[in-house]
PLY file of the C-alpha trace (Angstrom):
ply
format ascii 1.0
element vertex 48
property float x
property float y
property float z
element edge 47
property int vertex1
property int vertex2
end_header
-24.84 68.85 -0.92
-22.99 70.86 1.71
-22.24 74.56 1.26
-18.52 73.82 1.12
-19.12 71.39 -1.74
-21.15 73.99 -3.63
-18.41 76.56 -3.15
-15.80 74.08 -4.37
-17.82 73.40 -7.52
-18.20 77.12 -8.17
-14.48 77.67 -7.66
-13.66 74.90 -10.14
-16.14 76.32 -12.66
-14.51 79.73 -12.46
-11.03 78.21 -12.84
-12.15 76.22 -15.88
-13.91 79.20 -17.46
-10.77 81.32 -17.13
-8.44 78.66 -18.55
-7.60 79.37 -22.22
-7.47 75.68 -23.20
-10.88 74.68 -21.82
-13.55 74.61 -24.50
-16.50 73.14 -22.60
-17.56 72.73 -18.99
-20.43 70.50 -17.84
-21.86 70.34 -14.34
-23.67 67.30 -12.96
-25.77 67.23 -9.85
-25.51 63.52 -9.06
-23.74 60.36 -10.12
-21.20 57.86 -8.79
-18.47 58.54 -11.35
-18.39 62.30 -11.41
-15.04 63.72 -12.40
-13.64 66.63 -10.40
-16.48 66.90 -7.92
-19.25 66.99 -10.51
-17.48 68.97 -13.20
-16.38 67.56 -16.54
-14.19 69.65 -18.81
-13.07 69.33 -22.40
-9.90 70.87 -23.69
-8.95 71.64 -27.25
-6.48 68.75 -27.51
-8.11 65.71 -26.00
-11.77 66.60 -26.44
-12.43 64.90 -23.10
0 1
1 2
2 3
3 4
4 5
5 6
6 7
7 8
8 9
9 10
10 11
11 12
12 13
13 14
14 15
15 16
16 17
17 18
18 19
19 20
20 21
21 22
22 23
23 24
24 25
25 26
26 27
27 28
28 29
29 30
30 31
31 32
32 33
33 34
34 35
35 36
36 37
37 38
38 39
39 40
40 41
41 42
42 43
43 44
44 45
45 46
46 47
């Protein structure tokens, strides 16, 4: 993983953590179907 990719993941984590509607954030290190560059979020409405 390149440094720019790591920084992008960290930026997205911070954005998700600060969002009032996000209830859960998961980070994955590898996988072909990773959403949002390895970050999956759940919100309080959809649960996905």
